[in-house]
C-alpha positions in Angstrom: 9.2 -13.5 -1.2 6.3 -11.4 -0.5 5.0 -10.3 2.4 0.8 -9.0 3.3 0.5 -6.1 5.0 -1.7 -6.1 7.4 -1.3 -3.2 9.6 -4.5 -2.4 12.0 -3.8 1.6 11.8 -1.0 3.8 10.5 -0.9 7.3 10.9 1.8 9.9 9.0 1.5 12.9 7.2 2.1 16.7 7.4 1.2 18.3 10.9 0.3 22.1 10.6 0.4 23.7 14.5 1.6 26.8 15.8 2.8 28.0 12.1 5.6 25.1 12.4 5.9 22.9 9.5 7.1 18.8 10.4 7.3 16.6 8.0 6.3 12.8 9.2 6.5 11.3 5.6 6.4 11.1 2.7 5.9 8.2 -0.6 4.5 6.8 -3.7 1.7 5.7 -5.1 0.4 3.9 -8.3 -3.5 4.8 -8.5 -5.6 7.4 -7.1 -9.3 6.5 -6.1 -11.3 9.9 -5.6 -14.7 9.1 -3.3 -18.3 8.9 -5.2 -20.4 10.5 -2.2 -20.1 11.4 1.0 -22.5 12.8 3.8 -22.8 13.5 7.7 -25.8 11.8 9.2 -27.1 14.2 12.1 -29.6 13.6 14.7 -29.8 17.1 16.5 -32.4 19.6 18.2 -34.3 20.0 14.8 -34.4 16.1 13.9 -32.5 13.3 11.6 -31.0 14.0 8.5 -27.7 14.1 6.0 -25.5 16.3 4.7 -24.8 14.8 1.3 -22.1 15.7 -1.5 -19.7 13.9 -4.1 -16.9 14.0 -6.1 -18.0 16.7 -8.7 -18.2 19.6 -6.2 -15.2 20.8 -6.8 -15.8 23.7 -4.2 -15.3 21.0 -1.1 -17.3 20.4 1.7 -16.1 20.2 5.7 -17.8 16.7 6.9 -17.7 16.7 10.5 -18.0 14.6 13.5 -19.9 15.6 16.4 -20.2 15.2 20.3 -23.0 16.8 22.3 -24.1 14.1 24.0 -27.6 14.0 25.1 -28.4 16.3 23.0 -26.8 15.5 19.5 -24.4 13.5 17.7 -22.9 13.4 14.1 -21.4 10.8 12.0 -19.0 11.3 8.7 -19.0 9.0 5.7 -16.9 8.3 2.7 -17.4 5.9 0.1 -15.2 4.3 -2.6 -16.4 2.8 -6.1 -14.0 -0.6 -6.5 -15.4 -1.2 -9.2 -12.4 -2.8 -11.8 -10.1 -3.3 -9.2 -8.0 -6.1 -8.2 -6.6 -6.3 -4.5 -3.5 -4.3 -4.0 -0.4 -4.4 -1.7 -0.7 -1.0 0.2 -3.8 1.4 0.1 -3.6 4.2 2.5 -7.1 7.0 3.1 -5.7 10.6 2.7 -7.8 13.0 4.6 -7.4 16.6 5.7 -8.4 17.2 9.4 -8.9 20.2 11.5 -10.1 20.0 15.5 -11.2 22.9 16.5 -13.4 21.7 19.5 -11.7 19.8 22.2 -11.6 16.6 20.7 -8.3 14.0 20.8 -9.8 10.9 18.7 -12.4 9.4 16.2 -13.5 5.9 15.8 -12.5 4.3 12.5 -15.2 1.8 10.7 -15.4 0.4 7.5 -18.5 -0.9 5.9 -20.0 -2.3 2.4 -20.9 0.4 0.4 -23.7 1.3 -2.1 -22.7 4.5 -3.4 -26.0 6.2 -2.0 -26.9 7.8 1.3 -27.8 5.0 3.9 -29.3 6.7 6.8 -29.7 3.3 8.4 -26.1 3.3 8.9 -26.5 5.7 12.1 -25.2 4.4 15.3 -25.4 0.8 13.8 -21.9 -0.9 14.6 -19.1 -1.3 11.5 -16.4 -3.4 10.8 -13.5 -1.3 13.4 -10.0 0.1 12.1 -9.4 1.5 15.2 -9.1 5.0 16.6 -7.9 7.8 15.0 -5.5 10.4 17.2 -6.7 13.9 16.4 -4.7 17.4 16.4 -5.7 20.0 19.6 -5.6 22.1 16.8 -4.7 23.0 13.6 -5.1 20.8 10.5 -3.5 17.4 10.3 -3.2 15.5 6.6 -3.6 11.7 7.1 -2.5 8.8 5.9 -4.6 5.9 7.3 -3.4 2.3 5.9 -6.4 0.5 5.0 -5.5 -2.5 2.8 -6.9 -5.3 4.8 -10.7 -3.4 4.5 -10.0 -2.4 0.9 -8.7 -6.1 -0.4 -11.6 -7.9 2.3 -14.0 -5.7 0.1 -12.4 -6.4 -3.5 -13.2 -10.3 -1.9 -16.2 -9.9 -1.1 -17.7 -8.4 -4.4 -18.6 -5.1 -2.5 -19.0 -2.2 -4.8 -18.1 0.5 -3.1 -15.6 0.8 0.5 -17.4 2.7 2.9 -15.6 4.3 5.6 -17.1 5.9 8.6 -15.6 8.5 11.3 -17.6 8.6 14.4 -17.9 8.5 18.1 -15.2 11.2 19.2 -13.2 11.2 22.2 -13.9 14.2 23.7 -11.2 16.3 26.4 -12.3 15.8 30.4 -13.8 18.8 30.4 -14.4 20.1 26.6 -15.2 24.1 27.0 -18.7 23.5 24.5 -19.6 20.6 21.7 -16.6 18.9 20.6 -16.5 19.3 16.7 -13.7 17.8 14.1 -14.4 18.6 10.6 -12.9 16.7 7.5 -12.1 18.3 4.4 -13.7 16.2 1.9 -13.7 18.7 -1.6 -11.2 19.2 -4.2 -10.1 15.1 -4.7 -8.4 15.6 -1.1 -10.4 13.0 0.4 -9.2 9.8 -1.4 -7.7 6.5 -1.8 -4.0 5.9 -2.8 -3.4 2.2 -4.3 -0.2 0.2 -4.7 -0.9 -2.9 -7.3 -0.2 -6.3 -5.5 3.2 -7.9 -5.9 3.0 -10.7 -8.5 5.0 -13.3 -7.7 7.6 -15.0 -10.2 9.5 -18.4 -10.4 13.0 -17.6 -10.5 16.0 -20.2 -10.7 19.6 -19.2 -9.3 22.8 -20.7 -10.4 20.7 -22.7 -13.4 21.8 -26.1 -13.3 22.8 -26.0 -9.7 20.5 -27.8 -7.4 22.1 -26.0 -3.5 22.8 -22.8 -5.4 26.4 -22.1 -3.3 27.1 -18.4 -3.7 30.0 -16.6 -1.8 29.1 -13.5 -0.5 32.5 -11.5 -1.0 32.9 -13.2 -4.5 34.0 -10.9 -7.3 32.0 -13.1 -9.9 28.8 -12.5 -11.6 25.6 -14.8 -9.8 23.1 -15.9 -12.7 19.9 -15.3 -12.0 16.8 -16.9 -14.4 13.3 -15.6 -14.3 11.3 -18.3 -15.5 8.6 -18.2 -18.0 5.5 -19.7 -18.4 2.0 -19.6 -19.5 1.0 -17.3 -17.1 4.1 -15.2 -17.4 5.7 -13.0 -20.2 9.6 -12.3 -19.6 9.6 -10.1 -22.2 7.1 -8.0 -19.7 9.7 -7.5 -17.2 11.0 -3.7 -17.3 14.9 -4.9 -16.9 15.5 -1.1 -15.9 13.9 -2.4 -12.7 15.8 -5.6 -11.8 17.5 -5.8 -8.5 19.1 -8.4 -6.5 19.6 -9.0 -2.7 19.2 -7.1 0.1 21.2 -4.3 -1.4 19.4 -4.1 -4.6 22.0 -5.1 -7.1 21.4 -4.2 -10.4 22.3 -6.2 -13.5 26.1 -6.3 -14.5 24.9 -6.0 -18.2 23.2 -3.4 -20.1 19.8 -5.6 -21.0 17.8 -1.8 -22.5 20.4 -3.0 -25.4 18.5 -4.8 -27.8 21.1 -7.7 -28.6 22.4 -7.8 -25.0 18.7 -8.3 -23.9 18.3 -11.2 -27.0 21.3 -12.7 -25.8 19.8 -13.5 -22.5 17.2 -15.0 -23.2 17.4 -18.7 -23.3 15.0 -21.9 -22.2 16.8 -23.0 -19.0 14.6 -25.1 -17.5 13.8 -27.4 -21.2 10.0 -26.1 -20.5 9.7 -25.2 -23.8 9.3 -21.4 -22.8 11.9 -19.1 -22.6 13.7 -17.4 -19.4 15.4 -14.3 -18.9 18.8 -14.8 -17.9 20.0 -11.8 -15.9 23.7 -11.4 -14.0 24.9 -9.6 -10.9 28.4 -8.6 -9.1 27.9 -11.5 -6.5 29.5 -8.8 -4.0 26.9 -6.2 -4.3 23.9 -8.3 -3.8 24.5 -8.0 0.6 23.6 -11.3 0.8 25.1 -12.2 4.1 26.4 -15.4 6.0 22.9 -16.3 7.6 20.8 -15.6 4.3 18.3 -19.3 3.5 17.2 -17.7 0.4 17.9 -14.9 -1.9 15.4 -12.3 -3.7 14.9 -10.3 -7.3 12.6 -7.6 -7.2 11.3 -5.8 -10.2 8.3 -4.3 -12.0 6.4 -5.4 -15.3 6.8 -3.1 -18.1 2.7 -1.7 -17.1 4.0 -0.2 -13.3 3.0 -3.9 -12.2 5.8 -5.1 -8.7 6.7 -8.4 -9.2 9.4 -10.4 -6.2 11.0 -14.1 -6.8 13.2 -16.4 -4.7 15.1 -18.8 -4.6 17.0 -21.1 -1.6 20.7 -20.5 -1.7 23.6 -22.0 0.2 25.9 -19.8 1.7 29.7 -20.4 1.7 32.2 -18.2 3.3 35.5 -19.4 1.8 37.0 -21.1 -1.2 37.2 -24.4 -0.9 40.6 -25.9 -1.4 42.3 -26.9 -4.4 42.7 -30.4 -5.0 46.5 -31.3 -5.2 48.2 -33.9 -7.2 
């Protein structure tokens, strides 16, 4: 039973302030997308223009967002190529930000990018992600959830996902021009992409309609991963299989070729081979309130999958018939 993540805006990372190191969170990712172009659009005392850089500039650049109304404002843009990409389960935008002058927040927006500087984007309302808190001083390493924007751009056929940072919120009594810098060089401004979960079809206790399960039982619970025209059971990485809330591992070593072959059969007589694995019921974490149970794992190419089937939980053994 897969869930669609649709987070509004999330901040996590490592905050460095006053010499202290505070780890907020960490996480693994499946793929990295570097930006193809970044630029700051400036409207200041010297006229309108752009400071441009691209991902080949290994020396790195500080993009910046500035508020000195009514004299000038600066807006910062990054664009990430989307060619050949598929919708993802989770996409995070990684940035390094340094606040030096009296800012508390900046607005994040997304747009359909082209891979080129677009002067016409300056000051134009774009699809908002929300306001991002920035440190009052020091350096902040950010992870911002942009999954919904990424998937929408893929669905729309956009060539690039554009990210804009602008409209800074300043302190009530700024000492001077309010400005925040974003490090956009050396591969440090990027998208981390976790692929979408493939939904598969499973059959718990093949041959049973109601799938009765006693969570405290000491027996093995069979689960069939059903093959089809679009799903090959031999593509499953059997070392990643896990069943139930407690992620029980298979009770047999399916990495052994002979054991694996013994667990291949057509349980539903549809002409496609299915993979049947077994799990110690008491290790699954299935509870009396559960109405279904799910198996998770990865394909050999690293793509995650999940499949669920309905169950009927029984808490006591049925009494034996008397003769």
